[in-house]
C-alpha positions, 0 to 999 in steps of 0.5 A: 500499500505504501513504499518507504524512503529513508535518506542516510548519510553515516547513520549507523547509530539511528537507523536500526531504530527506524527500520525497526519503525517500519518493518510493517512496510515490505517495500523499504528503500535507503538512498545513501549519500556514500556512507562511510560507516556501516549504514549500508550493510545495515539497511541491505541486513533489513532486507532494505533496497539500497541505492547510492547517489554522491550528496550534491545538495538537500532538495536535489538529493531528496527529488533523486531519491523520488525518482526511484523506478523501483518503488512497489506503490503510488503512494511513499512516505519519506523518511530520516534516519532519525525519525520513527513512525508508530504504530497509530500513525501506520494504522491511520495511513492504512485506512486513509489510503483506503479510502483516498479520492484522487484529488488528494497527492499528499497527507501533512502530519505531525512531527513530535520533536524530542531532546532526551525523553522529552517531547518538546510539545510547546518549544518546537517551531514547526510540527507539520510536515507532508510526507506522505505522497502520491509519487509524480505529484511533488517535489522539494525546493528551497536548498537549505530547510527544504519545503515540499510542493504537492501538485493536490489536495493535501489533508491533515493527518491526526497521528504523529511521527516521531524525531529525535534530532539530538540522538547524537548529541549537542556537538552533532546538532551543533555542527549541521547548524553550524554548516545551516547557518552558513547556507541560510545566510547566502540565501538571505543575500541571494533572496536581497539581491532578487528584491524577492517580496514577501507578503504580511498577508500570506504570512498571516493568513494563508491556508497553505502551511508551507507558503504561510511559512515562507513568507513568515520566514522571509519577513522574519528576517528583516526584523533586527534583534531576531536571536532574542526576539527568537528565545522570547518568542520560543519561551513565552509566546510558545510556552516552551517554559512548560517543556521545563529544563529541555525546553529552555535548553531548546529554545537557547539552542535554536537562538544561538543558531539564529544569532550564527545567521545575523554573524555570517550575514553580517560577514557576507554584507561587509565581504559584498560591499569591500569589493 
């Protein structure tokens, strides 16, 4: 009924748990960016089909993975190795796909992010993701924090899938977001040079979640003092304080990430002006 696609790069630690959570599926594909650890060995031992491709970008890698010709089913669930599909979501997917109208081409699902054993219920900023799509009707754009676009109707599911972004420790999270912040700063410069227009109306009232987030992010990057604003927003508006120590830690890390973007953007602007 549904094929599963897992994207990997050196995921020997997290992949076993991910594979175990989709053991019910008889069509699992691992799209690997030439891992240097036991990722491929683990995937093959679990019965998954493995294809390797040199990594050339987040959106392009995901789009390439979705063109695998050997998928068994029309519906595709896309996962990262540090994510899991609980039993409740599996059951809901089975029910929904049996009665799914032809015009529906994707499903939006809430993701639960965890820090240790704590669900960041309040601290998590972007909980909704399109991960279950009908093949041939969806694709990714935006190279960093890539966005899924679906050519057709998208329906919300009620169940969750789980994400463990700190499974490899704080150092790994910081290293990854150091790279992300460089990409975000570069993207901001490109958007500024292209004089892209971001709409307050779409940022506040768009019915399309991804479009709404796109315009919110574009406008947000124009606001001074973003790191502090983000921390206050997460802690008190979104009530990350209710997630206790985990919420405080996550809000602080996200503010540090925002500060990285601010510093690197200023550095790029300075270099551009000095030319």
